[in-house]
C-alpha positions, 0 to 999 in steps of 0.5 A: 113312883112314875117317870115324868110324862107317865099317866096315872090310872088309880081307880079307888074302891069302897066297901059301900056300893055306889060311893063317890070319890073326890080328891084334892092334890098338892105338889112339892114343886115343878109338877103340872097335870095334877087335878082336884076334882070328883070322879072314878079314876085319877088318870092325871098325866104328870109332868115334872118340869124340873131336875129333882124328884118331886111328889104329888099328894092326893087327899081323897074323900069318899061319900056314900050314895044318896039320899043320905050321902054319908061322908067318911070321917077319915080322908085317904092319902095317895102319894105319887113320886114323879121322877124327872126326865133325864137330860144331859148336855154334851159339848164337842169342843173339837169336832176335827182333830189331828192324830197324836195331838195330846188330848185333842179329843175334848168333849164336855158332859153334864147331867143335872138330873137328880141321881143322874149319871152319864156313860160313854162308848166309842166306835174307833174303827182303825183309830188307835189309842182310845179308851172307851171301846167298852161302855164306861160310866163317867159320872154326872159331869166332866170331860172326855180327853183322848190322844188318838192315832190314825194309821191310815192315809184318810180321815176316820170318824170316831163315834162317841155315844153318851147315855144319861141315866137316872131313876130307871126312867128312859135314857137320854142319848147323844151321839158325837162325831170326831174326825181324826185326820192323819199326819202326812209323811213324805212317801218318796224321799230318795237317798242322798244324791250327788250332782255336778255344779250347774245340774238342775234337780227334779225331785217332786215329793209326794205324800200318803195324804191326798 
């Protein structure tokens, strides 16, 4: 079993010195790079262009050296399973959110790779309310929704790392950023004041958010 994009390196041997090997190959579906030829080593670089696990079946024939060129009555089958490359689709529906808005974080995830599953881990910084500080297995499809709070006066970027895995092949990694803006408050609201009729107010409110 190999992952898509791996190269075979099978060198058949025979009990008869000087034997010559030839082979044909048949694929189940969605495989490129397979050969049908004569040689000493099957070194095909096999690409699985689909999302499902596929197979390549090589049928080998061995022929003895000349001048007789005796051919074995039996053929030999070499089967290679080719796992697909891991793919995932991550859609960040709200790259910038306000704090404390219910489910403002809205990220869709999907993998169509056979046996595929997606995990996520987030780095929140000072942002609170997040549920994915540790690596969390999500499954093949769904949505990450979160309600986050920003206790500071400046925007904070939360970094979500999505990792698609399947069949022990190389992972697919996608990084998504969500900016969490703080909700402004008035920082200099005075106590109630009393003025005489005709007096002019001079209150200039300020905020914690520039």
